[in-house]
N, C-alpha and C positions, 0 to 999 in steps of 0.2 A: 503494500500501499504505499509506504513512504517513496519508494523509488517511482512509482507512477505519479506521485505529486510533485516529485522533482523534474520529472520529465516533462510534466506539463505546464510547471512554472518557466522552464528553460525554453520552450517554444510557443509560448504566449504571446501575442502581439501587446507592447506596452501601452497602458491605458492612454498615455499623452497621444498616440499615434492615431487614436480613434475621435479625438477630439475636431469641432469645427475649426478650433485654433491650428491645429496641424494641417487642415485642409487649406486654410489661410496661408501659411508658411510655405506650401507646395507653389501658390501662385507668385509668392515673393521669390521664392528659387527659381521659377520659372524667368522671371524677369531678370533677376542676376545673372542667370546663365546666356540669355539675349544678350545683356549689355556687356558680357564678356566674349561675345560673338562663339561661344559653347553651344552651337546650335543642335546637336546631337542629343546633349544633356537634356536640353529644354524641350526637343521634341519627345524624348523618352518618358515626359512627365506626361503625355497624353494617353489615354487610354489605350490598349493595344500596342503599347510601344511606338506611338505616333500616329497609328492608323487613323484614330477620332479626329485628328486635325484636318481629315480630307487630302492631306499632299503627303507627296513622299517628301523623304529627309530633303532632298536636294532641292524640290521646290519651296519647302518650309524654309531653308536657310537663305534661298534666292529671295525670298519675301523681304529681308532685313538687309539687302545688299546695300540700300541708301541710307541705313541707319546708323548714326555714330554712337548715339546713347540712348537709354531707356531708364525710365524710372516708375514703380508703381506705388500707390499708395491704395491699400486696401482698406475697405470697410468691414463693420462687424459681420460675420457670417451668420447666415441663418442657420436655425437648429437645423440638425439632420433629418431628412425624411426618409423612411425605408420603403423600397418598391422591390418585389421578385429576388429576394436575396441581396439586394445591394443598399446602401446608404447613400444618399446625395445631399450636398451641401451648397449653397450659391454664396459667392463672394463678390459684392460689388466691388468694382477698382475705378482709379482714375490713372490714367498712364500718359506720362509726358515722354516726348520723344525728340531728340534733335537730330535732323538728317545731316549727312555729311556736307551739304551745302550751307548749313547753318538754320534752316528752315526748322522752326519750331511747331510741333503738333501735339494736339491734347485729344485723348480718347476717355470717353465714359462706358460703362457698363457693367458686365457680370460674367463670371466664370461659373460653371455647375461643375463641381469635383464629385467623384464617385469612389467608392470603395465596396468590397464584397462584404457583405455582412459576417458574422463568425459562423461560418457553415462548415461543418466536416470536410476535408479534402482541400479547403481553400489553401492557395499558397501564400508565402509571405508577401510577394510581389502582389498578389489580388488583394490581400488586405491592406495596403498602401492607399493612400489618396492618389488619384490621378485626374487630369483635367478630362471631362466627358464633352463639354461644348463651351463655346464661348460667343458673346453677343458684344460688340464694340461699336460704337458711334463716334464719329469727327465731331468734335465740340469747338466752334469759332469763336 
């Protein structure tokens, strides 16, 4: 019995990883990776190792070809909602970008993050928050 408890504790997902604040941190890491031009890292933060972005890694990276810098300000996440074995959290954002030619841009919108709920057989990767979708619009 004690061995089983120790094994379960060693493989359990840390409680902090399940919180809406942990989902918010994923959006912040996403923009930090983009700002550092680590596009593959940012791409993998999308569900399906990037597939949910709707682009190939090459097209994803190409979308930032004119971008010099990005900065995101995240708002308070909504409480997680469950659906079909997953939990979803919405993170409101304001994104400030500077293009290589000096042009400044501002976007507002939201990211929806998903993680698999604690179901038997879920992998460590599935239990982590990933970006499921994003809706951003230009603010003038």
